[in-house]
N, C-alpha and C positions, 0 to 999 in steps of 0.2 A: 363468336363462340361465347356462350354464357358460362361463367365460372362463379359458383356460389362462394360465400364468405368462408365457409369451412373447407371447401375444396381448395381454395386459394391458400388458406392457412396450412393445410396438409402439404401442399406442394412446396411452400416456403420452408417448412420444417425439413422435408426430404432433401431439398436443394442445398441446405446449409451444411449437410454432413456427407462425408465420403464413406460412411459405414452403414450397416443395416440398422433400421429403426423398427422396434417392435410395435405391434398394434397397441399394446398397453401404453407405451410411451406416447404414441400419437393421441390416444384417448385421454391420457392425463394432461397433455399440453393443450388440448382443444376443449377439455371439459365435457366430453360426451362419453357414451359407453363404447366398448369394443365392438359391439354389434353394429352400431352406427358407423364406426370407422370402416368396417368391412363393406358396408353398403356404399359409402362414399368412395372407397378405393376403386370401385368399378367405373365410376365417372372420371376419376383421376386417370385411369388407364386410357380412356377415350381421349382425354386432353393431351396426354403424352404422345399418343399415336399421331396427332396432328403435327408433332414436331419430330417424328421418326425416333421417338424415345420409347423405352420399355420400362415396365415396373417388374423388377426381379423379386420373386417371393421365395424365401427359403424357410421351410417348415421349422419352427422352433427357434429361428434366428431373427427374422424380420424382413422388411421390404426395403428396396433401394432402387433409385433411378439409374438406368444404364443408357449410354449412348455417346455420340460424339460431343466433344467439349463445345464446339461452336453451336450445336443444336441446343445444348443445355443453356448456353449463354443467351440464345434467342428467346427461350422460354422465360429466363430470368428477367430479361428486358421487357417482355410482354407483361409479366406480372408487375414489374416496376412501374410501367406506364399505364396500367389498368385503371380506368376511372371507376371507382366503386359506387355501387348503388346499395350495397348490402355490407354491413359490418358485423364483426363478432362483438360479443358483449364487452370484452376488454377494450376493443378499439373504440366502441361507442363511449365508454366511460372516459377514455383518454381524450377523445375529441371534446367531450363536455368539459373536462377539466381545463383544457387549453382555453376554451371559450370563456369560462368563468374566471380564470386567472387573468385574462387579457382585459376584461371589462371592469369598470368601477361602479356599475349600476346593476340592478336586478335583471335577470333574463327570464322571459316567460317560458313555461314548459312547452307551450305550443310552438314556440320558435325553435327550441331544441328538437322537438319531435319532427318538425317539418324539415330541418337541416339533415336529420339522420334517417328520414323516411321510415319512421316507426310510430307507434301509438304513444299517447301521453302516459298510458299505464306502464309501458316499457321504460320510458324516460324516468318515471317515478321510481321504478324498481332499481334502475341503474344508479340513481342518485342516492338511494339508501346504501348501496354498496360503496359508493364514493365517500360517504361520510366517514367510514372507518379508515380509509386511506388518508383522508385529510387530517385526521386526528394525529397521525404519526408525525405530521409537520407542524402541529400546534395550530391548526386552522379549523374553523367551524363552518358548517354548511347551513345557511339560514334559508328556511323554506316557509313561506306564508301564502295562504290561499288568496288569490287576487293580486298578490305582490310580486310573486316570481321566486327566483332562487339566486343567491349570491354567496360568495366566499368572504368570510370575515376573519381578520387576523392581522398580525404585524407584517409590515412590508418585508422584513427579513425572512419570515416564514414563507411568504408567497414566493420569494426568490428561491428559497430552498426547494420548494415544490417544483418550480419551473426548471431549475438545474437538474433535479432528479429525473424529471420526465425526459428531458433531452438526452441525458447520459444513459438512462435506462433503456429507452426505446430506439435510439439511433446507434448503429454499430460504431465502435470506436475507430475502426479503420476508415469507415465512411466519413466520420467527423474529421479525422486527421486530413483526409483528402479534400473534404469540403472547405477546410480552412487554408488550403494551399492552392496549387495551380488548377485543379479540376473544378473549382467552384464556378469559374466563368463559364465553362462548358456545361456544367450541370444546371446552372441557373436558367439556361435556355430550354431545358427539357421539362416535360411533365414529370413531377416527382410523386411517388407513392403518397396518397392522401394523408396518411397518418404522419409521415415524415414532413410533408408540406405544412401541416398544422403545427407540428412541433417546431419546425424551423421558422414558422411564422411568429413565434415568440421572440425571436431575434432577427434582425435584418442581416442577410448574408454578407452584404458589403461591410457592415460594421464588424462582423465576425472576422473577416479577413484582416481588417485594419488592426483590431485588438490583438489578434494572434501574432501579427508582425511585431507589434510593440512588446508584447509579453516575451516572445521568443528571443528578442535582442537582449532583454534584461535578465531572464532566468539563466542564460548562459553563464552569467557571472555569480550565480548563487553558489555557496560553498557546499551544496548537496545536490544530488540528482532527484528528479521528479519522475514518478511513474506516469505513463501516458494518460491514465485515467485522471490523475491529479492535475496534470497539465491541461487536459481538456476541460476539467471542472473549473479551473481558474479562468480559462478563456471564456467559457460560457457565462460564468458568474460576472465577469467584468462587462461583457457585452450586454447582459441583462441590466446591470447597474447603469450603464450609459443610456439604454432605452428607457428605463424607469425614471432616471433623473430628468431626461428630456420631457417626460410626461408629467413632471412635477411630483414624483413619488420618491421620498427620501427615507433613509434608514435612521432610526434613533438608537442611541447607545448609552450605556451607563458611563458616567464620567470617570469613575475609578478604573473601569475596564479599559477605557481609552488610554488612560495614563499608563496602565500595565503594558499595553501593546506598544506604546511609544518607547518603552525601555528595551525592546527587543531589537536585534540587528535586522530582522526581516522588515521592520517598519520603514527603514531607509530605502529598501528596495521597493516597497509599496508606494512610498512617496514619489520615487522616480517614475513608476508606472503611471501614477495619477497625473503627474506633471505633463507627461506626453499625451495622455488621454484628453486633458483639459485643452492642450494646445491644438490637437487635431480636430476635436469635436466642438471647440469653442463653448465649453460649459464650465461651470464652477462645481468642483467635487468637494463636499464637506469632509471634515476629519473623520467622521463616523465611518464613511466609506473606506477611508484608508485603513482604519482599524480592521474592517471586515476582510480587506485584501490581505492584510498581515496575518489574520487568522487562517486564511486559505494557504498562505505560504508556509506557516508553521505546521499546519496539518498535512502538508504535502511532502515533508521530509521522508526520504526512503532509504537510499543505500548508504550514503556516507553520513550517518547520524552522529554528528560531532557534539551534540549537547552533552555536557559533562556534569559530573557529580556536584560541582560547586555552584553551578547556576541552574541545574535541573534536578528533578527528583529521580535520578537514575537508580538509586538504591531502592526507592519505593517501587519503581517499575520492576526491578529485579525480584523483589519480594513477591509481587503479584504474579510474575512469570513463574517463579518457583512453585508457588501455591497452585497455580493453574495446572502445571505439569503433574504435580502430586495428585491433585483431585481427578484429573482425567485418567491418570495411571491407575488409581484405585477403581474407577468406574469400569475401565476396560480390562482390568486384571493383569496389567503389565507394569514393570518397573521402567518408567520412561526417564527417570532422573539420570540415567547413565548415558544419555545422548547429549553431549555438549553442544552439538550443532543445532539441536532443537531449542535449547535454552537461548543460544545466541540469536537464532533466527526469530524466535518469538520476541526477544528483547527489542530487536530492530523494528519489528512490526508494531509492537504494543506502544512504544513511545509516541509515535504520531497518532496511532489509533485511539489511545486514551484521550488525547487532545481533541480529536475529531468527535469522539463520543460526548465529551464534556460540553463541547460547543454545539452539539446537535447538527453537525455538518453533514453527516451521512456519507456513504461511499457506494459507488456502483460495483457490482460483482456479476459480470456477464455469465459466469459459470455456476451461479447459485442453484438453479433448478437441476443442473446436471449433478452437482455435488449432493443435493438433497436426495436425488434418485439413486445414485450409485453408492453413496456412503450414508444411507439413511440412519443406520444404527449409530455410527460414529458421530454424525451431525447431532443427533438427539443427546448423546452423552456429553459432547463438548458444550452444547447449549446449556445443559444442566450444570456443568462445572462452571461455566462463565457466570451463571446466575448466582452460584455459591460464592465465587471469588470476587465478583463485582456487584454486590447487592445494591450499591448506591446508584448504579447506572442502568439505563435502558440500552442494551446492546442489540443493534439490528441484526437480522439474519445475514445480511451482506458481510458484516465484519466476522460473524461466526463462521461463515463459509470459508473465509481466508484462513482462520485458525484451524479449521478442519484439515486444510491442505498441509499445514505445517505438521500436524500430528500424524496425518496419513503418511507423509514422507518419512517421518521418523519410524513409524511402525512397519513400513515396508523394508527399511534397512538400506544398506548400500555399502560397497567396498571401495577402497582407495585403489583405483586401477589405472594402468598405463595406457597410453595411446596418443592419437593426434588431437589437435585443438578443435573443440566444438563450441559453437556459439548458439545459445538458446534465446530466441526473441519472444517476449511475451507482452501482452497489452498492459497488464497492471504492474508486473514485476514484483508483486507482493508475495503471493503464495503459489501462484501457478508455476512459476519458473522453478521453484524449489521442488515441487512434486514431480514435475516433468524431468528435471535433472536426476532425481533419485530413480525414476522409472528407467531412464536411459542407462544409468550406471548398472542397474539390475539386469537389464536385457542385453547390454553390450559391454562385455569385459574390456573391450578396446578403448572405451571412452573414459579417460581420466581427467583431462584438462577441459572442463566444461565451465564456460562463463555465461552468466545470465544477464541480459540487458533488456531495456524497454526499447520500443521503436525509436523514441527520441534520441536515446543514447546511441542506438545502432547507426543512425544517419550521420553521426559525427565520427564513427570509428573507421579504422583501416580494416576492411573486411578481408583483404587478401591474406591476412595472417592466419585465417581459419580455414581448415579443410572441409568443414561441414557446418552449414547454417540450417538450423531448425527453427520454425516459427509457428506460433499458435494462431496467427492471424495474417492476412495478406499484408505484405510490406509495400507501402506506397513508393512508387518511382524506383524500385530496385529490380534491375534487369537480370542479374546473375542468378545462377541456380540456388534454390533453397527448397527444403522439404516442409510442406505445410501439414501440421498435425493437430490432433485434438490433445489437450493437456494430459488426458488419461491414456493416450496411445492405444489404438486398436490394432488388431492383428495385421491388417493391410498396411498400416503405417510402419509397424515394426519390420515387416518384410521389405518395405521401400528403403528404410534406413539400413537394414542388413545388406541389401543388394548394393547400395551406395558404398558401404564400408568395404565389402568384398571386392568391388570393382577398383576402389582406391588402392587396396592392398596389391592387387594384381599388377596395376599400372606402375606402382612405385617400388615393387619388391626388388627389382634388379638395378634400381638407380642407386648410385653412391651418394653419400652426403656431401654436398658441395661446401667449400669453405665460404665464410662470410665475405661478401664483396662490399667494398666501400661505396659502390655505385648502386647497391641494392635499393629497390623501391621501398623496402621495409625498414630502411635505416631511420632511426629516430633523429629528429631535429635536435640540434645541440641544446637549445633552450629547454626542450622537453626533458632531455636527459639530466640537465642541471637541476631542474625542478624535482625530478624523481630522486636524485641523489640527496638533495636537501631534505626531502621528506623522510627518506630512509635514515638519514643522519639524526633527525629529530626523534624518530621512533627509538633508534638505538641509544641515543644520549639519555633519553628519559628512562628507558628500561634499565640502563647501566646505573643511573643515579639512584633509582629506587632500590635495586638489588644491593648496590654497594653500601648504601646508607641504612638499610633495614636493620633494626635492632629490636629484640624482645627484652624488656627491662622489668625485672621483678622489684616492686616497691612495697614499703611497709609504713604504716602509721599515718597515712594521709587522710584528712577529714573532709576536705573539699576538693571539687574539680579544679578550682582556681589554682590551688597549690600544686596539683598534679600537672596542669598545663604549664605552669611557670617552671617546674622542674624539667619537663620535657623540652621546653624551648631553650632553657639554659644549656642543656646537653647539645641541642642543635646549633646554638651559637658557637660553642667550642669547635664543632665540626665545620663551621662557616657555611652551614645550610641556610641560616637566617642571619640578619644583622641588627635586629632590635627585638629583644624579648617582650617588652611591655606592649609594643604595638601589634605584634603577632598574636599575643594572648588576647588582646582586645578584639582583634579581627575574628578569632575563633569563637569568643563568647558572643559577639554580635551575631554570628551565624547561628549559634545555638538558640538565640532569642526568636529566630524565625520559625522554629518548629522542633519537634522531638528529634533526638539523635540516637536513641537506643534502638537496636535491631530486635524486634519482637521475637520471642521464642528462642532467644540466645542470651548470653551474659555479656554481649559486646555492645559498645556504643561507638559510633564513628563521628569523631570531631574533625572538621575540615574547614579550610579557608583559602582564599587567594589574597595576596597582599604584595605591594611593592617592596616590602621588607623581607620577603622570602626570596632567597637567591636561586634555589633549584628545587625541583620536585622531591618530596621525601615521604616515606611511610614508616611508622614505628608503632609498636604495641607496648603498652604499659600494663603489667599484670599485678593486680592488687591483692593484698593478703586478706582484705575484707571488702565486700561489695559496697558501693555507694549508690544511693537512690537517684535515678535520672528519669526524664520523661522519654518514653519510647516514641517511635514514628507512628504508632497507632494511638498516641495521646494518653496512653496508660503508663503509670509509674512502674519501674522495673529495677532490678538490682544489676549494676554494672560491675563486672569483675575484670573486664578487659577494655581498656581505653585505646582505641585505634585512632591514630593521628595521621591525617593525609593532607599535605600542604602543597601549594602550587604558587609560583610567581604570578604576579598580576598580568604580565605580558607573555604568558606561556603560549606556545604555538598550538595550532589545532591538533597536531600529532601528539603533543604532550598531554593535552586534555583528553584525547581519545584513550590514551594509556591509563590515565587516572580513572576515567569512566569504566574502562574494562576491569581495572583492579577492584573498583567498588562492587561490580556485579559478581566478581569471583568470590567475594566474602560469603555469599549465600547460594552460590551456583548449585551446590549439592550438599547432602548431609556429611559427606566425607570432607568437603572443604570447611564446613562449619566446625567440624570436629578438629580439623588441623589447626585452624586459627585460634581455637580455644585449648590447644594441647599443652601450652606452656613449653613447647619444644621449638626453639629458634631454628634448628637445623631442618626440622620437618617442614616448617612454614616456608623457609627459604627454598627448600627443594620444590615445594608446590609452586611457588611463585616463578622459579626458574623454568620449570617444565611448561607452565601455561604461557609465560612470556615468550619462550622459545617458539611455541606453536603459533602464537599471535604474530610474532615478528616475521616468521616464514610465510604466513598467510598474507601479510601486508606486502611483502616483497613480490609474491606471486600476483597479487592484485595489481600492483603498480606496473609490473612488467608485462601484464597481459592486455593493458589498455592500448 
């Protein structure tokens, strides 16, 4: 049975979704007209008949494949094993890119044309389109008559392109399974030509070994990784091993290397490299360790514990606030009243800004869907991002995730009661947030919704949850779960509703059982002790800040040094610090690193960590006349309120989280800014109390739901 490239493409699109697909969507995704799609669908129906499947057509809705699951699976396997003699333009370009990235010498156009069974003119046209794609990675396409064609650029840029190709064109769930038990079975099968070419960039056996090493070490990281980031790291490391074995090494700026060495992630990177060197019998230079560190730092997702004193949390908060205001103006809505939007964007933007600075890139499997379904919002968010981040090139993949955050806030959501629901998403960045909001909107019963990635899901006790919903197939999970699109279609909503109704009926007459000491859900004692210690740290830090907070009105001071000395003398009397001179020195040393004034306010945030600080503290000094300081935007400004935030050198992660949260509170909204500049101690203390109360309750819920 002959299947053309476009017919195969249409079948693959239809098989990937459980909802109707419009002819326009098919036309957009295949790059042809709607009339051409209508003509191709006649041949698609003939192919489906061979497998006892039908193509259901609903006027004004779309088309969908119907039939028995085992028949659908047979067709998928046939397409999977199909030996292609014809490719789409995008497939041809991807194959060419793989070929050019793998070789270190020019490739003749005639060779590419022969491999792809097309004319030299077609190859030349495809190469012209490839040039634009390569520029986004910092690579150039060299084409000379009689010489051939080759890719020119730094080794790090070539690896970025390779990593992007693998993560973009291979399904995440397939890659997760490829790097686990299924790889041995799959390696004996004929794999889709494009997948085979892509996986040809890395040796499958190496992929398994690298994944095993990475998995053992990332378990100890003090933060969780999204599956996409985890896969990106595994692919990056496997590529690094392959390229080092071929004699291709990365170069790096020495000062950048020293900066990376100062981070805590560098130690984890060293451990990964040590094991890779031992297993593959190779020598891995320091430059490679720095790049692994960069990946780890760019992968932080859920428990983002970078804090104000070592990280630019306040700068990120300022950018976040500006982005929310800009998008709000463009869409004609006041989005600054959504604290969950601010917090969600803060968590996303910290690692995102790092990724953008380092040109790491990120995969977003939902990008085309977002662009189609939220075209207007995507355009507005992109416009806002360019205004707020003019110094960066922000790729559409990152903007797509930001659209999810804004979309979730604009859809709204209520705090509703019900049983525990677990939402599993591939990236865990924006998908889960949007899906959780849709679930809360559609189902009033669902209050306790926890979002996790597949990696986190595999380590959890799933029995604690009455409903598991996933946006992708979960490898090696045999229990019931509902597979959905992140945007939830009508059919999926009905599935979830049926499940909830059935659960209600089954459990309506049952009495609540007392807690049993032999319950399978009982926490291990060490886990409970750890949770109690974390809660204690959160509580102690919040209590210390609230108890020690003071607003002090001062007169006649001419220098910041005098102000800080006065503040520290007061703190010495309260036994919050034990050495005035050394703490003042630490604060001034921090000021030398960059501006401390908060732009568009009269506040400046002075902060430090020191062994001479006994406990966390926060105070505000209100001046009778402003002093000139340098702002975080490097412009001079008038400071009327000196905010002093201090932390012990050995503060716990929980304490640092609280300080980071406090720093973001300063500019979370116009109301907050007004409160902190109100000269009203009771008002400020009331704001801090309310927001810390919310934060503490949220942390207890998070700890208890793991």
